[in-house]
N, C-alpha and C positions, 0 to 999 in steps of 0.2 A: 509499434514502429515496424514498417515492413521494408525489405530490400528488393532491389531488382534481381530477378532470377539470373544466376550467373550461367556462363557457358560450360564450365566444368565443375567437378567437386560433387559430393554428396550434399543435397540441400538439408537445412536443418533449422528447426525453430528453436531460438535461444530463451532461456528462462532465467532471469536474475531477480532475487528478491532482497530488498535493503531491511536489514535489522538494526535495532539500536547499537550503539557503540559497544563492541565486544568481540569475541573470538570467531563469531560466526560470519562477520563482515567480510565482503569479498569486493573486488575492483571490477566493474563491468567493462572498463576498457582493456584490463588485462584479460578478461574473459574473452573478448572479441579476438584479440592477438592469438590465444590459445586455440580457439576454433579455426582461425584461418592457418595456423601453423600445423594444424592436424589435417588440412586439406579439405576441410568441410566448408560449405558455403552457406552462411547466413541468410535465411530467407525472411525472417520476422524476429523481433526482440520484444519479449514479454517482460514487463517489470511491474513490481509492486512493493509493498511495505507489510511487514508483519512484526508483532512484538516477539513471536517465537514460532518455530516450524510446527506445522499441523502433522500430528503424529501418524496419520494414515497416508496422506498424499504429499506433504511438506508444504504445499501451497494453498490449501483450502478449496472449497467448492466453487466459489465464484471465479477464482482465478484459473481453476481447472477448466471450466467452461470456456474461458477466453483462450486458453491454450489449445483446447479442442477446436474452436473455430478457426484459429490461425493454422492449425495442421490441415483442417480440411480445405481451407482456402488456398494455401500454398502447394497442396498435394504432397506434404513432407512425410518421409517415412523415418525421421529420426528426430527426437527432441533432446536437446543438451540442457543440462542443469549447471549452473555456476555454483553448485553446492554439493557436499557429500551426502547422498541418500542412503538409508537404510536399505537392506534387501527387500524387507516388507513394502516400504514406500516405492521402490523401483518396480516391484511385481504389481502393486495396485495401480501406479500409473500406466503400465503397459496395457492392463485390462481396461482402463478407462478410456485411453487414447488410442488404443489398437496400433501401436506403432513402437519401434525400438526406443528405449529410454537409456541415456549415458549421462552419467553424473560427472563431477569435476575429476574426481579420482580416475574413472574409466577413461576420460578425456586425456589426461596427463599420460596415462599408461598407453593410450593409443599413439600418442606422439612419440613416446619413448620407443615403441615397437617400430616405428617408421625410421627412426633415427640410428638405431643401434647397427653397428657395421661389423664389429669384431665378434668372434665366437663367444668371448667372456660377456661382451654387452648383450648378445642376444640371450644367453642364458639367464642373466640377471633380469632382464625385462620379462621373460617367459615366467620366471619364478614369482615375480611380483603379480603379474597377471593371474596365474594359477591361485595364489593366495587370495587375491581379490575375488576371483570368481567362485572360489570353494564356498564362500558365504552365501553364495546366491543359488545354490542347487537345491537347498531345502524346499521341499514341496514343488520343485520345478517339473518333476516327472510323476506326480501322484496319480495322474490319469492312466499310467500304464500298469498292467498287470506285473505281478513278480516274475523275474525272468528265469528262475530255476525252481526245482521242486517237482513233485509228480511221483508216478511209479517208478520204484527202484531207487528214490533218492529220499534222504532224510530231511526234515524240516521244510519250511515254506520257501526257502531261498532268499535271494536278495532283490531288492526293488532296483529299478533303473538308476535311481539317484544314489543308492548304496553302491552300485557298480561303478558309477562315475567318480563318487568320492574316493573309492578304492584306487582307481586308475590314477586319478589326480596325486593321491598320496605316494604312489609308486614314482610318478613323474618327479614330484619334489625330492624324493629321495635321491634319484639319479641326478637332478640338477645340482643338489647340494654337494654330491659326492664330486661332481666335476668342478664345481666352483672352490672345493676345498684343495683340489689339486692345483687350480689357478692361483689360490691364494698362497699356496706353499711356493710357487714359482715366484710371486712377488715378494715374499717374505725373504727368499734367497736373494733376490736382486737387491733388496734393501740392506740386507746384511753385507752384501759384497760392497755396496756404496759406502756404508759405515765403516767397513775396514780400510777402504781407500780413503777414508776422511773427506768425502764428497758431501757438502751440505746439500739438502733438497729444500726447494721452495715451491710451495703449492698455490696456484691461482684459484681463488674461491670467490664467490659473489653471485648476485641475483642473476637469474637468466637474462640474456641479451644485453648485458652490462658492457660487453666489449672484451672479454677475456681472451678469446681465440685470436681477435685481432691483435691484441696486445702480444700473445704469445708468438704469433707469426712474426710481428715486427721485431721482437727482441732477439729471437732465435732464427730468423730466415727461414721457417718452417712453412709448410703448406697445409696446415690444419684447416678443415673446412670451416669457413666463418660466413655468417650470414645475418641479415636483420630479422630473425625470427628466433622464436623461443625454443631453447633445447637445441640448438644447432649442433652442440658438441656433447656426445654421451660417453665415448670411449676415451680414457685417459692417454694422454699422449707425453712422453718424456723427451726432453732434449737438453744437451749440455750447453751452458752459458758462461763465457768468461767474465769475471768480475775483477775490476782492477784492485790490486792489493790483497785479493782473497784467493784468486785462482779460479778454477772451474766449479760450477754448481750445477745441480739438476733442477730444471724447471718442469713443472708438472701442470698441465692443463686438464681441468676436471669438469664434471657435470655441473651446470648452474643449478641454483636453488630457486625456489619460489614459495610464497606464502602457502601454508597448509599442504606442504610436500608430503604425499601419503607415506605414513609410517612404514608401510610394506616395502616401498621403494627404497627407502633409507636402509632397511634391513637387507634387501637384496643386493644393494650396491655397497655393502660394507667393505667387500675386497677392494673395490676401487676407492672408496672413501678414506681407507686406511693410509693410503699416500698423504691425504691431508692431515690425519690424526698423528702421524709421526713425522711430519714436515719440520724442519728447523726454523722455518718462517713461513708465515701465510701472507700473500698478497691479496687484500680484500678489494677487488675491483668493484668500482661503484659507478653508476651513470650519473655524472654530476648534473646533467640537463634534465634528469626526471624529477617532476615535483614530488613524486613519492619515494624519493631516495632514502630518507631517514626511516620509513616504515620498512622499506626493502632491506636496509642494512639490519633492522631488528630481525627480521625473518632469517636472514643469513645466519645471524648469531644464534637464533634458536636452533638451527640444524647443526651448527657447530658444537653447540652445548650437548645435543642428542648423540653425536658421535665422539664426544669427549675431546673435542678439539679447540674449545672456546679459549683456553688458557695458553694456546701457543702463541709465541711473538707474532705480532701482526703490524704490516704496514697498509694503511689505507691509500688506494690509488683512486683518485677522483678523475675518471675518464671522461671523453667527449667535450673538453673544455672548448673546442672549436665551435661548439653550439652555445657557448655563453659569451656575449658581447663584452670585450673588454678584459677577459680573463686571460692570465699569461701563465706559463709553467713556473712551479715554485714548488720549495719543500717547506712544509709547516714542521716546527719542532716543539717539543715539550719543555717543560721548565729546566730540565737537565741538559738540553741541547740536542737530544737525540730525535732523529726523524720519526714521525708518526703518520704523516699524509703528504702525498705528492700529487700535484695537478698536472695532468698530461692530456694529450689527445694521440691516441694509439693510431688512429686513421690517418692524421696528418703528420705523424712522426714528430710530435712536438713534446719536448721534456722528457724523453726515454732515458737520456744520460743521467737525469736526476734520480731515476728509478734504480740505475745501477749504483750510482753513489750512495743512495740510502740504504740498499740492500747491503752494501759492503759495510757500511758503519754498523748496521744492526747485527749482522751476522759476526762481525768481529767482537761485538759486546756480549752476545749470547754464548761464545765459545769461551771456555777457561782452558788457557794454555800456561801452566807453571810447572815448576820442578818444586815437589813438596817432600818432606821428611817424615816418616812415620816410625813408630816404635814396633819392635817385633811382636809384641802383644796383640797389635791391631792387625792380625791376620785376616779378619773378616773384611775388613776394609780394603785391603790389598786384593783379596779374591774377588770382591765385587768390582772393583776397578778393572780387573782383567776381564771380568764376565761382560762388561759393557765395552770392550775393547777400547778403553781409554788410556791404556798404558803404552807410551812409546818406547820407553827404556827403563831399565832397572840397575841400580848399583847398591854396594852396601858401604856405609860411611864407617870411619874408624871407631866410632862409639858403638857400631854394631846396629844402628838404625838403618832403615831401608830408604833410598832415595829413589823416588819415581818421578819421571817426566810424563806428564799426564796432559791429555787433550780430550775434552768432552764438552757436551752441553751443560751449561751452568744448572739448569733445572735437573737434569739427570745427576749431576754431582750433589745437588741438594737432597736428592730422594736416596742416594747411595749413603751419604753421612747419616741421614735420619734412620735408614734401615740398620745401620752398624751402630746406632746409638751414640754417635758422636757430634758434638755441638760444631756448627759451621765454622765458627770463629777459631776453634782450637787448632786446626792445621791450615786453614785457608781464610785468613781475615781479610783478603781483598774482596771475597764475594759478598760480604755482610751487607755493605751498602746497596748493592744490586738487588737483593730480595726484600730489603726493608725499606726501599724507595716508595 
C-alpha cells in the first residue's frame, strides 16, 4: 500500500507483520497513529504474516526485498517497524536497506522526546533513550582503530564504542542523580499533602483516551490536550473540591500503550509514583474504541508493573457523545458502590456524576474512628503515628490509650498486620470491607 507524498514531515516506509494470537501482535491502526504523532509521513505500508520473527532481519528474505523496492521507489530515508527489534536485527536491516531503521520502541521514545516540556520530563526521556541506545553500540564502531595507546602509554587503550559506553554511563549517573533530587521534592510534596489530609486522585488510561480533556474540564486547567498519542507527558496537579469531602488533588499523568517500553516505565518511576500512592485511580477509557477492552488490559499490565493495580479504581467511560443513544450514568456493584461512570468530557456530560462517585469511594476508603488500645500495644501506636494517622490522643480512666485516627483502610490493614494484631480485635467495622 502506498500513500501520496506529503508536503511536510520525514517520509518513511512502514512495516507491519501479523503473527498468530499472542504477545507479539500489534495493531496497524495504532501504528499509523504513532507515526503521525511523531511527525513522520507514511509513504508506504508493507504488511505480511509470519509464524515467528526471522532471527536475522525479523521479516525474512522475501519481505526484505519488498521493503527494499518500496524504499527505492519512495526515495525514503527511514523505515519504521511496528515491532521491537533486537540490536542485531536493526543493524542487519540497516546494512541491507542502506537507510535508517527505527523500531516501535524507538518511535515511542521519539514521540516522548518531542512532547516533554519540563526539566524532569526531558531528563526522564533522555534516560530512557540512553538506556535503549546503549544496547545498540556493540560493534557499531568496530571499523575504527583504538583511540588511545602508543608510545609513553600503557595498554592498547579503548575503542570508540568503549569510549561511547563510558560517556553514556557517566551521563546516566548524572541524570539519575538529578532525578533522585526531583523524586525527593515530589516525596516531600506528597508527605505535605498527607499531613494536611488531602486525598489524591490520579488519572490513568490508554493514550488518547481523553484524560487531559477530562482533567481540564474538571479543574478549569489549561493542560495541552489534542487528538494525538502521548499529548501529555509531564504530570500536572490541581486542587478539586468534592462535595461532602472537601478538596482533593487531581493528577494528570502520561498515557499508557500496549508494549510500553520497560525502560520508559523505569525512567518515569518518579512521575508514576503519583499513581502508585494515589488514594483513588480514575481509569479513563475511550468508550467508542473497538479495542477498549484490550486497551484496558494493557493499562492494567502497566499498573501491575508499577505496583498500583490494587489501588481503589473508578472506571470512567469517556466519549459517550460518539455512542448513539448513550447517556451519562453511574454503574454500581452488588454493594451499591460506584465502579463505572459514563461521561463525555468534551461535551461536559455527566461530570457531576464523577464528583459524586469519587466522593462516595473516597469516603469508603478512609477510616475515621476513635479506637481504644492497651498500653502493651505500643508498636501499633508508633506505627499509626508514623503514618500520620493520629489526629488526637487521650488516656482513659483504665489506663488505655484513646486515639482519634484517620487514614486509608488498606494502610490500616498493613499496620495491624505488621503489629501482629487481628483486624477485628480493635476495628471490627473494617472486616467486611476487606473480606467483600
